[in-house]
mmCIF file of the N, C-alpha and C atoms, coordinates in Angstrom:
data_MODEL
# 
_entry.id   MODEL 
# 
loop_
_atom_site.group_PDB 
_atom_site.id 
_atom_site.type_symbol 
_atom_site.label_atom_id 
_atom_site.label_alt_id 
_atom_site.label_comp_id 
_atom_site.label_asym_id 
_atom_site.label_entity_id 
_atom_site.label_seq_id 
_atom_site.pdbx_PDB_ins_code 
_atom_site.Cartn_x 
_atom_site.Cartn_y 
_atom_site.Cartn_z 
_atom_site.occupancy 
_atom_site.B_iso_or_equiv 
_atom_site.pdbx_formal_charge 
_atom_site.auth_seq_id 
_atom_site.auth_comp_id 
_atom_site.auth_asym_id 
_atom_site.auth_atom_id 
_atom_site.pdbx_PDB_model_num 
ATOM 1   N N  . UNK A 1 1  ? 8.804   10.679  -13.691 1.00 0.00 ? 1  UNK A N  1 
ATOM 2   C CA . UNK A 1 1  ? 9.250   9.541   -12.891 1.00 0.00 ? 1  UNK A CA 1 
ATOM 3   C C  . UNK A 1 1  ? 7.593   9.060   -12.784 1.00 0.00 ? 1  UNK A C  1 
ATOM 4   N N  . UNK A 1 2  ? 6.977   10.126  -12.254 1.00 0.00 ? 2  UNK A N  1 
ATOM 5   C CA . UNK A 1 2  ? 5.506   9.771   -12.147 1.00 0.00 ? 2  UNK A CA 1 
ATOM 6   C C  . UNK A 1 2  ? 4.814   8.986   -13.470 1.00 0.00 ? 2  UNK A C  1 
ATOM 7   N N  . UNK A 1 3  ? 4.928   9.439   -14.328 1.00 0.00 ? 3  UNK A N  1 
ATOM 8   C CA . UNK A 1 3  ? 4.599   9.003   -15.900 1.00 0.00 ? 3  UNK A CA 1 
ATOM 9   C C  . UNK A 1 3  ? 5.153   7.753   -15.843 1.00 0.00 ? 3  UNK A C  1 
ATOM 10  N N  . UNK A 1 4  ? 6.536   7.437   -15.446 1.00 0.00 ? 4  UNK A N  1 
ATOM 11  C CA . UNK A 1 4  ? 7.053   6.363   -15.882 1.00 0.00 ? 4  UNK A CA 1 
ATOM 12  C C  . UNK A 1 4  ? 6.522   5.235   -15.101 1.00 0.00 ? 4  UNK A C  1 
ATOM 13  N N  . UNK A 1 5  ? 6.322   5.323   -13.844 1.00 0.00 ? 5  UNK A N  1 
ATOM 14  C CA . UNK A 1 5  ? 5.746   4.618   -12.706 1.00 0.00 ? 5  UNK A CA 1 
ATOM 15  C C  . UNK A 1 5  ? 4.318   4.053   -13.181 1.00 0.00 ? 5  UNK A C  1 
ATOM 16  N N  . UNK A 1 6  ? 3.449   5.320   -13.780 1.00 0.00 ? 6  UNK A N  1 
ATOM 17  C CA . UNK A 1 6  ? 2.335   4.941   -14.395 1.00 0.00 ? 6  UNK A CA 1 
ATOM 18  C C  . UNK A 1 6  ? 2.080   4.164   -15.582 1.00 0.00 ? 6  UNK A C  1 
ATOM 19  N N  . UNK A 1 7  ? 3.044   4.368   -16.404 1.00 0.00 ? 7  UNK A N  1 
ATOM 20  C CA . UNK A 1 7  ? 2.966   3.430   -17.537 1.00 0.00 ? 7  UNK A CA 1 
ATOM 21  C C  . UNK A 1 7  ? 3.371   1.957   -17.095 1.00 0.00 ? 7  UNK A C  1 
ATOM 22  N N  . UNK A 1 8  ? 4.407   1.854   -15.974 1.00 0.00 ? 8  UNK A N  1 
ATOM 23  C CA . UNK A 1 8  ? 4.817   0.574   -15.757 1.00 0.00 ? 8  UNK A CA 1 
ATOM 24  C C  . UNK A 1 8  ? 3.325   -0.175  -14.999 1.00 0.00 ? 8  UNK A C  1 
ATOM 25  N N  . UNK A 1 9  ? 2.805   0.463   -14.312 1.00 0.00 ? 9  UNK A N  1 
ATOM 26  C CA . UNK A 1 9  ? 1.917   -0.184  -13.365 1.00 0.00 ? 9  UNK A CA 1 
ATOM 27  C C  . UNK A 1 9  ? 0.435   -0.366  -14.639 1.00 0.00 ? 9  UNK A C  1 
ATOM 28  N N  . UNK A 1 10 ? 0.228   0.601   -15.330 1.00 0.00 ? 10 UNK A N  1 
ATOM 29  C CA . UNK A 1 10 ? -0.758  0.309   -16.570 1.00 0.00 ? 10 UNK A CA 1 
ATOM 30  C C  . UNK A 1 10 ? -0.555  -0.789  -17.475 1.00 0.00 ? 10 UNK A C  1 
ATOM 31  N N  . UNK A 1 11 ? 0.965   -1.336  -17.440 1.00 0.00 ? 11 UNK A N  1 
ATOM 32  C CA . UNK A 1 11 ? 1.190   -2.502  -18.242 1.00 0.00 ? 11 UNK A CA 1 
ATOM 33  C C  . UNK A 1 11 ? 1.202   -3.695  -17.368 1.00 0.00 ? 11 UNK A C  1 
ATOM 34  N N  . UNK A 1 12 ? 1.714   -3.498  -16.126 1.00 0.00 ? 12 UNK A N  1 
ATOM 35  C CA . UNK A 1 12 ? 1.820   -4.860  -15.243 1.00 0.00 ? 12 UNK A CA 1 
ATOM 36  C C  . UNK A 1 12 ? 0.686   -5.201  -14.592 1.00 0.00 ? 12 UNK A C  1 
ATOM 37  N N  . UNK A 1 13 ? -0.387  -4.277  -14.029 1.00 0.00 ? 13 UNK A N  1 
ATOM 38  C CA . UNK A 1 13 ? -1.490  -4.931  -13.613 1.00 0.00 ? 13 UNK A CA 1 
ATOM 39  C C  . UNK A 1 13 ? -2.434  -5.639  -14.179 1.00 0.00 ? 13 UNK A C  1 
ATOM 40  N N  . UNK A 1 14 ? -2.795  -5.101  -15.556 1.00 0.00 ? 14 UNK A N  1 
ATOM 41  C CA . UNK A 1 14 ? -3.458  -5.839  -16.300 1.00 0.00 ? 14 UNK A CA 1 
ATOM 42  C C  . UNK A 1 14 ? -3.091  -7.290  -16.913 1.00 0.00 ? 14 UNK A C  1 
ATOM 43  N N  . UNK A 1 15 ? -1.597  -7.378  -16.878 1.00 0.00 ? 15 UNK A N  1 
ATOM 44  C CA . UNK A 1 15 ? -1.116  -8.555  -17.567 1.00 0.00 ? 15 UNK A CA 1 
ATOM 45  C C  . UNK A 1 15 ? -1.006  -9.455  -16.248 1.00 0.00 ? 15 UNK A C  1 
ATOM 46  N N  . UNK A 1 16 ? -0.886  -9.303  -15.264 1.00 0.00 ? 16 UNK A N  1 
ATOM 47  C CA . UNK A 1 16 ? -1.083  -9.838  -13.923 1.00 0.00 ? 16 UNK A CA 1 
ATOM 48  C C  . UNK A 1 16 ? -2.199  -10.473 -13.511 1.00 0.00 ? 16 UNK A C  1 
ATOM 49  N N  . UNK A 1 17 ? -3.294  -9.199  -13.893 1.00 0.00 ? 17 UNK A N  1 
ATOM 50  C CA . UNK A 1 17 ? -4.507  -10.118 -13.697 1.00 0.00 ? 17 UNK A CA 1 
ATOM 51  C C  . UNK A 1 17 ? -5.097  -10.975 -14.783 1.00 0.00 ? 17 UNK A C  1 
ATOM 52  N N  . UNK A 1 18 ? -4.648  -10.746 -15.810 1.00 0.00 ? 18 UNK A N  1 
ATOM 53  C CA . UNK A 1 18 ? -5.018  -11.501 -17.274 1.00 0.00 ? 18 UNK A CA 1 
ATOM 54  C C  . UNK A 1 18 ? -4.196  -13.044 -16.893 1.00 0.00 ? 18 UNK A C  1 
ATOM 55  N N  . UNK A 1 19 ? -3.069  -12.904 -16.351 1.00 0.00 ? 19 UNK A N  1 
ATOM 56  C CA . UNK A 1 19 ? -2.488  -14.404 -16.191 1.00 0.00 ? 19 UNK A CA 1 
ATOM 57  C C  . UNK A 1 19 ? -2.867  -15.123 -14.751 1.00 0.00 ? 19 UNK A C  1 
ATOM 58  N N  . UNK A 1 20 ? -3.634  -14.314 -13.807 1.00 0.00 ? 20 UNK A N  1 
ATOM 59  C CA . UNK A 1 20 ? -4.017  -15.052 -12.682 1.00 0.00 ? 20 UNK A CA 1 
ATOM 60  C C  . UNK A 1 20 ? -5.400  -15.547 -13.226 1.00 0.00 ? 20 UNK A C  1 
ATOM 61  N N  . UNK A 1 21 ? -6.158  -14.812 -14.118 1.00 0.00 ? 21 UNK A N  1 
ATOM 62  C CA . UNK A 1 21 ? -7.627  -15.293 -14.433 1.00 0.00 ? 21 UNK A CA 1 
ATOM 63  C C  . UNK A 1 21 ? -7.470  -16.546 -15.411 1.00 0.00 ? 21 UNK A C  1 
ATOM 64  N N  . UNK A 1 22 ? -6.656  -16.589 -16.230 1.00 0.00 ? 22 UNK A N  1 
ATOM 65  C CA . UNK A 1 22 ? -6.104  -17.847 -17.047 1.00 0.00 ? 22 UNK A CA 1 
ATOM 66  C C  . UNK A 1 22 ? -5.907  -18.989 -16.150 1.00 0.00 ? 22 UNK A C  1 
ATOM 67  N N  . UNK A 1 23 ? -5.179  -18.509 -15.314 1.00 0.00 ? 23 UNK A N  1 
ATOM 68  C CA . UNK A 1 23 ? -4.517  -19.836 -14.134 1.00 0.00 ? 23 UNK A CA 1 
ATOM 69  C C  . UNK A 1 23 ? -5.696  -20.295 -13.288 1.00 0.00 ? 23 UNK A C  1 
ATOM 70  N N  . UNK A 1 24 ? -6.761  -19.503 -13.168 1.00 0.00 ? 24 UNK A N  1 
ATOM 71  C CA . UNK A 1 24 ? -7.556  -19.626 -11.804 1.00 0.00 ? 24 UNK A CA 1 
ATOM 72  C C  . UNK A 1 24 ? -9.002  -19.965 -12.391 1.00 0.00 ? 24 UNK A C  1 
ATOM 73  N N  . UNK A 1 25 ? -9.266  -18.897 -13.484 1.00 0.00 ? 25 UNK A N  1 
ATOM 74  C CA . UNK A 1 25 ? -10.678 -18.860 -14.028 1.00 0.00 ? 25 UNK A CA 1 
ATOM 75  C C  . UNK A 1 25 ? -11.302 -17.882 -13.376 1.00 0.00 ? 25 UNK A C  1 
ATOM 76  N N  . UNK A 1 26 ? -10.665 -17.073 -12.547 1.00 0.00 ? 26 UNK A N  1 
ATOM 77  C CA . UNK A 1 26 ? -11.400 -15.758 -11.805 1.00 0.00 ? 26 UNK A CA 1 
ATOM 78  C C  . UNK A 1 26 ? -10.309 -14.882 -11.819 1.00 0.00 ? 26 UNK A C  1 
ATOM 79  N N  . UNK A 1 27 ? -10.865 -13.681 -11.446 1.00 0.00 ? 27 UNK A N  1 
ATOM 80  C CA . UNK A 1 27 ? -9.880  -12.323 -11.154 1.00 0.00 ? 27 UNK A CA 1 
ATOM 81  C C  . UNK A 1 27 ? -9.916  -12.351 -9.453  1.00 0.00 ? 27 UNK A C  1 
ATOM 82  N N  . UNK A 1 28 ? -10.598 -12.782 -9.021  1.00 0.00 ? 28 UNK A N  1 
ATOM 83  C CA . UNK A 1 28 ? -10.476 -12.763 -7.520  1.00 0.00 ? 28 UNK A CA 1 
ATOM 84  C C  . UNK A 1 28 ? -8.793  -12.863 -6.762  1.00 0.00 ? 28 UNK A C  1 
ATOM 85  N N  . UNK A 1 29 ? -8.509  -14.127 -7.250  1.00 0.00 ? 29 UNK A N  1 
ATOM 86  C CA . UNK A 1 29 ? -6.913  -14.132 -6.310  1.00 0.00 ? 29 UNK A CA 1 
ATOM 87  C C  . UNK A 1 29 ? -5.991  -12.774 -6.905  1.00 0.00 ? 29 UNK A C  1 
ATOM 88  N N  . UNK A 1 30 ? -6.368  -12.638 -8.517  1.00 0.00 ? 30 UNK A N  1 
ATOM 89  C CA . UNK A 1 30 ? -5.418  -11.589 -8.559  1.00 0.00 ? 30 UNK A CA 1 
ATOM 90  C C  . UNK A 1 30 ? -5.796  -10.505 -7.720  1.00 0.00 ? 30 UNK A C  1 
ATOM 91  N N  . UNK A 1 31 ? -6.769  -9.875  -7.351  1.00 0.00 ? 31 UNK A N  1 
ATOM 92  C CA . UNK A 1 31 ? -7.067  -8.606  -6.741  1.00 0.00 ? 31 UNK A CA 1 
ATOM 93  C C  . UNK A 1 31 ? -6.827  -9.144  -5.172  1.00 0.00 ? 31 UNK A C  1 
ATOM 94  N N  . UNK A 1 32 ? -6.774  -10.371 -4.856  1.00 0.00 ? 32 UNK A N  1 
ATOM 95  C CA . UNK A 1 32 ? -6.245  -10.561 -3.499  1.00 0.00 ? 32 UNK A CA 1 
ATOM 96  C C  . UNK A 1 32 ? -4.797  -10.503 -3.221  1.00 0.00 ? 32 UNK A C  1 
ATOM 97  N N  . UNK A 1 33 ? -4.268  -10.764 -4.246  1.00 0.00 ? 33 UNK A N  1 
ATOM 98  C CA . UNK A 1 33 ? -2.517  -10.356 -4.542  1.00 0.00 ? 33 UNK A CA 1 
ATOM 99  C C  . UNK A 1 33 ? -2.041  -8.992  -4.483  1.00 0.00 ? 33 UNK A C  1 
ATOM 100 N N  . UNK A 1 34 ? -3.307  -8.187  -5.411  1.00 0.00 ? 34 UNK A N  1 
ATOM 101 C CA . UNK A 1 34 ? -2.806  -6.740  -5.583  1.00 0.00 ? 34 UNK A CA 1 
ATOM 102 C C  . UNK A 1 34 ? -3.226  -6.148  -3.932  1.00 0.00 ? 34 UNK A C  1 
ATOM 103 N N  . UNK A 1 35 ? -4.213  -6.634  -3.281  1.00 0.00 ? 35 UNK A N  1 
ATOM 104 C CA . UNK A 1 35 ? -4.477  -6.187  -2.103  1.00 0.00 ? 35 UNK A CA 1 
ATOM 105 C C  . UNK A 1 35 ? -3.517  -6.313  -1.157  1.00 0.00 ? 35 UNK A C  1 
ATOM 106 N N  . UNK A 1 36 ? -2.801  -7.635  -1.088  1.00 0.00 ? 36 UNK A N  1 
ATOM 107 C CA . UNK A 1 36 ? -1.743  -8.027  -0.240  1.00 0.00 ? 36 UNK A CA 1 
ATOM 108 C C  . UNK A 1 36 ? -0.376  -7.104  -0.688  1.00 0.00 ? 36 UNK A C  1 
ATOM 109 N N  . UNK A 1 37 ? -0.259  -6.709  -1.584  1.00 0.00 ? 37 UNK A N  1 
ATOM 110 C CA . UNK A 1 37 ? 0.799   -6.208  -2.243  1.00 0.00 ? 37 UNK A CA 1 
ATOM 111 C C  . UNK A 1 37 ? 0.394   -4.595  -1.664  1.00 0.00 ? 37 UNK A C  1 
ATOM 112 N N  . UNK A 1 38 ? -0.446  -4.023  -1.683  1.00 0.00 ? 38 UNK A N  1 
ATOM 113 C CA . UNK A 1 38 ? -0.962  -2.883  -1.282  1.00 0.00 ? 38 UNK A CA 1 
ATOM 114 C C  . UNK A 1 38 ? -0.936  -2.682  0.464   1.00 0.00 ? 38 UNK A C  1 
ATOM 115 N N  . UNK A 1 39 ? -0.993  -3.716  1.021   1.00 0.00 ? 39 UNK A N  1 
ATOM 116 C CA . UNK A 1 39 ? -0.859  -3.778  2.755   1.00 0.00 ? 39 UNK A CA 1 
ATOM 117 C C  . UNK A 1 39 ? 0.424   -3.555  2.777   1.00 0.00 ? 39 UNK A C  1 
ATOM 118 N N  . UNK A 1 40 ? 1.302   -4.508  2.152   1.00 0.00 ? 40 UNK A N  1 
ATOM 119 C CA . UNK A 1 40 ? 2.756   -4.497  2.243   1.00 0.00 ? 40 UNK A CA 1 
ATOM 120 C C  . UNK A 1 40 ? 3.288   -3.133  2.118   1.00 0.00 ? 40 UNK A C  1 
ATOM 121 N N  . UNK A 1 41 ? 3.168   -2.575  0.934   1.00 0.00 ? 41 UNK A N  1 
ATOM 122 C CA . UNK A 1 41 ? 3.551   -1.427  0.750   1.00 0.00 ? 41 UNK A CA 1 
ATOM 123 C C  . UNK A 1 41 ? 3.141   -0.219  1.921   1.00 0.00 ? 41 UNK A C  1 
ATOM 124 N N  . UNK A 1 42 ? 1.993   -0.270  2.316   1.00 0.00 ? 42 UNK A N  1 
ATOM 125 C CA . UNK A 1 42 ? 1.314   0.436   3.259   1.00 0.00 ? 42 UNK A CA 1 
ATOM 126 C C  . UNK A 1 42 ? 2.652   0.414   4.744   1.00 0.00 ? 42 UNK A C  1 
ATOM 127 N N  . UNK A 1 43 ? 2.716   -1.026  5.042   1.00 0.00 ? 43 UNK A N  1 
ATOM 128 C CA . UNK A 1 43 ? 3.742   -1.114  6.348   1.00 0.00 ? 43 UNK A CA 1 
ATOM 129 C C  . UNK A 1 43 ? 4.815   -0.809  6.117   1.00 0.00 ? 43 UNK A C  1 
ATOM 130 N N  . UNK A 1 44 ? 5.629   -0.631  4.775   1.00 0.00 ? 44 UNK A N  1 
ATOM 131 C CA . UNK A 1 44 ? 6.661   -0.105  4.254   1.00 0.00 ? 44 UNK A CA 1 
ATOM 132 C C  . UNK A 1 44 ? 6.876   1.284   4.677   1.00 0.00 ? 44 UNK A C  1 
ATOM 133 N N  . UNK A 1 45 ? 5.649   2.075   4.142   1.00 0.00 ? 45 UNK A N  1 
ATOM 134 C CA . UNK A 1 45 ? 5.696   3.368   4.249   1.00 0.00 ? 45 UNK A CA 1 
ATOM 135 C C  . UNK A 1 45 ? 5.427   3.798   5.581   1.00 0.00 ? 45 UNK A C  1 
ATOM 136 N N  . UNK A 1 46 ? 4.687   3.257   6.308   1.00 0.00 ? 46 UNK A N  1 
ATOM 137 C CA . UNK A 1 46 ? 4.574   3.546   7.880   1.00 0.00 ? 46 UNK A CA 1 
ATOM 138 C C  . UNK A 1 46 ? 6.029   3.338   8.522   1.00 0.00 ? 46 UNK A C  1 
ATOM 139 N N  . UNK A 1 47 ? 6.639   2.329   8.393   1.00 0.00 ? 47 UNK A N  1 
ATOM 140 C CA . UNK A 1 47 ? 8.166   1.832   8.962   1.00 0.00 ? 47 UNK A CA 1 
ATOM 141 C C  . UNK A 1 47 ? 9.160   3.068   8.330   1.00 0.00 ? 47 UNK A C  1 
ATOM 142 N N  . UNK A 1 48 ? 9.229   3.632   7.297   1.00 0.00 ? 48 UNK A N  1 
ATOM 143 C CA . UNK A 1 48 ? 10.058  4.580   6.854   1.00 0.00 ? 48 UNK A CA 1 
ATOM 144 C C  . UNK A 1 48 ? 9.316   6.143   7.520   1.00 0.00 ? 48 UNK A C  1 
ATOM 145 N N  . UNK A 1 49 ? 8.238   6.020   7.421   1.00 0.00 ? 49 UNK A N  1 
ATOM 146 C CA . UNK A 1 49 ? 7.988   7.571   8.523   1.00 0.00 ? 49 UNK A CA 1 
ATOM 147 C C  . UNK A 1 49 ? 8.284   7.285   9.696   1.00 0.00 ? 49 UNK A C  1 
ATOM 148 N N  . UNK A 1 50 ? 8.158   6.046   10.349  1.00 0.00 ? 50 UNK A N  1 
ATOM 149 C CA . UNK A 1 50 ? 8.206   5.812   11.683  1.00 0.00 ? 50 UNK A CA 1 
ATOM 150 C C  . UNK A 1 50 ? 9.909   6.032   12.354  1.00 0.00 ? 50 UNK A C  1 
ATOM 151 N N  . UNK A 1 51 ? 10.792  5.569   11.133  1.00 0.00 ? 51 UNK A N  1 
ATOM 152 C CA . UNK A 1 51 ? 12.345  5.684   11.219  1.00 0.00 ? 51 UNK A CA 1 
ATOM 153 C C  . UNK A 1 51 ? 12.821  7.282   11.019  1.00 0.00 ? 51 UNK A C  1 
ATOM 154 N N  . UNK A 1 52 ? 12.105  8.027   10.145  1.00 0.00 ? 52 UNK A N  1 
ATOM 155 C CA . UNK A 1 52 ? 12.108  9.467   9.818   1.00 0.00 ? 52 UNK A CA 1 
ATOM 156 C C  . UNK A 1 52 ? 12.087  10.122  11.189  1.00 0.00 ? 52 UNK A C  1 
ATOM 157 N N  . UNK A 1 53 ? 10.849  9.692   11.930  1.00 0.00 ? 53 UNK A N  1 
ATOM 158 C CA . UNK A 1 53 ? 10.224  10.651  12.940  1.00 0.00 ? 53 UNK A CA 1 
ATOM 159 C C  . UNK A 1 53 ? 10.840  9.935   14.475  1.00 0.00 ? 53 UNK A C  1 
ATOM 160 N N  . UNK A 1 54 ? 11.341  8.791   14.462  1.00 0.00 ? 54 UNK A N  1 
ATOM 161 C CA . UNK A 1 54 ? 11.931  8.250   15.461  1.00 0.00 ? 54 UNK A CA 1 
ATOM 162 C C  . UNK A 1 54 ? 10.603  7.708   16.328  1.00 0.00 ? 54 UNK A C  1 
ATOM 163 N N  . UNK A 1 55 ? 9.980   7.003   15.666  1.00 0.00 ? 55 UNK A N  1 
ATOM 164 C CA . UNK A 1 55 ? 9.068   6.118   15.950  1.00 0.00 ? 55 UNK A CA 1 
ATOM 165 C C  . UNK A 1 55 ? 7.887   6.927   16.468  1.00 0.00 ? 55 UNK A C  1 
ATOM 166 N N  . UNK A 1 56 ? 7.770   7.980   16.381  1.00 0.00 ? 56 UNK A N  1 
ATOM 167 C CA . UNK A 1 56 ? 6.548   9.080   16.818  1.00 0.00 ? 56 UNK A CA 1 
ATOM 168 C C  . UNK A 1 56 ? 5.929   9.348   15.696  1.00 0.00 ? 56 UNK A C  1 
ATOM 169 N N  . UNK A 1 57 ? 5.044   8.823   15.275  1.00 0.00 ? 57 UNK A N  1 
ATOM 170 C CA . UNK A 1 57 ? 3.923   9.110   14.474  1.00 0.00 ? 57 UNK A CA 1 
ATOM 171 C C  . UNK A 1 57 ? 2.348   9.094   14.549  1.00 0.00 ? 57 UNK A C  1 
ATOM 172 N N  . UNK A 1 58 ? 1.486   9.796   14.160  1.00 0.00 ? 58 UNK A N  1 
ATOM 173 C CA . UNK A 1 58 ? 0.036   9.460   14.384  1.00 0.00 ? 58 UNK A CA 1 
ATOM 174 C C  . UNK A 1 58 ? -0.168  10.928  14.819  1.00 0.00 ? 58 UNK A C  1 
ATOM 175 N N  . UNK A 1 59 ? -1.456  11.031  15.704  1.00 0.00 ? 59 UNK A N  1 
ATOM 176 C CA . UNK A 1 59 ? -2.116  12.248  15.866  1.00 0.00 ? 59 UNK A CA 1 
ATOM 177 C C  . UNK A 1 59 ? -1.373  12.476  17.222  1.00 0.00 ? 59 UNK A C  1 
ATOM 178 N N  . UNK A 1 60 ? -1.002  13.730  17.516  1.00 0.00 ? 60 UNK A N  1 
ATOM 179 C CA . UNK A 1 60 ? -0.436  13.958  19.002  1.00 0.00 ? 60 UNK A CA 1 
ATOM 180 C C  . UNK A 1 60 ? -1.800  14.545  19.796  1.00 0.00 ? 60 UNK A C  1 
ATOM 181 N N  . UNK A 1 61 ? -2.053  14.188  21.044  1.00 0.00 ? 61 UNK A N  1 
ATOM 182 C CA . UNK A 1 61 ? -2.836  14.358  22.015  1.00 0.00 ? 61 UNK A CA 1 
ATOM 183 C C  . UNK A 1 61 ? -2.904  15.621  22.434  1.00 0.00 ? 61 UNK A C  1 
ATOM 184 N N  . UNK A 1 62 ? -3.863  16.442  22.441  1.00 0.00 ? 62 UNK A N  1 
ATOM 185 C CA . UNK A 1 62 ? -4.272  17.679  23.118  1.00 0.00 ? 62 UNK A CA 1 
ATOM 186 C C  . UNK A 1 62 ? -4.117  17.597  24.361  1.00 0.00 ? 62 UNK A C  1 
ATOM 187 N N  . UNK A 1 63 ? -3.724  18.523  25.248  1.00 0.00 ? 63 UNK A N  1 
ATOM 188 C CA . UNK A 1 63 ? -3.752  18.390  26.514  1.00 0.00 ? 63 UNK A CA 1 
ATOM 189 C C  . UNK A 1 63 ? -4.923  18.140  27.080  1.00 0.00 ? 63 UNK A C  1 
ATOM 190 N N  . UNK A 1 64 ? -5.525  17.344  28.277  1.00 0.00 ? 64 UNK A N  1 
ATOM 191 C CA . UNK A 1 64 ? -6.697  17.395  28.765  1.00 0.00 ? 64 UNK A CA 1 
ATOM 192 C C  . UNK A 1 64 ? -7.086  18.195  29.485  1.00 0.00 ? 64 UNK A C  1 
ATOM 193 N N  . UNK A 1 65 ? -8.475  18.317  29.838  1.00 0.00 ? 65 UNK A N  1 
ATOM 194 C CA . UNK A 1 65 ? -8.919  19.729  30.622  1.00 0.00 ? 65 UNK A CA 1 
ATOM 195 C C  . UNK A 1 65 ? -8.522  19.181  32.390  1.00 0.00 ? 65 UNK A C  1 
ATOM 196 N N  . UNK A 1 66 ? -8.087  18.212  32.673  1.00 0.00 ? 66 UNK A N  1 
ATOM 197 C CA . UNK A 1 66 ? -7.849  17.763  33.966  1.00 0.00 ? 66 UNK A CA 1 
ATOM 198 C C  . UNK A 1 66 ? -6.385  18.193  34.222  1.00 0.00 ? 66 UNK A C  1 
ATOM 199 N N  . UNK A 1 67 ? -5.424  18.329  32.953  1.00 0.00 ? 67 UNK A N  1 
ATOM 200 C CA . UNK A 1 67 ? -4.108  18.737  33.127  1.00 0.00 ? 67 UNK A CA 1 
ATOM 201 C C  . UNK A 1 67 ? -3.950  20.070  33.491  1.00 0.00 ? 67 UNK A C  1 
ATOM 202 N N  . UNK A 1 68 ? -4.906  21.260  32.987  1.00 0.00 ? 68 UNK A N  1 
ATOM 203 C CA . UNK A 1 68 ? -4.725  22.530  33.090  1.00 0.00 ? 68 UNK A CA 1 
ATOM 204 C C  . UNK A 1 68 ? -4.964  23.069  34.583  1.00 0.00 ? 68 UNK A C  1 
# 
């Protein structure tokens, strides 16, 4: 499964960057699109973790010295 996704990414990403370079003359917009997709994937992953853990994710606070 990992190899298949890696192969797909190895084919699609260079193709996407090449098409964007032909259309705009620069790689910048292609990298911006890839960065946007990465941010969206991060948001989806965070939401899935939040749903799995009941919206409680992140570092737990250690009890403070005042509470002891």
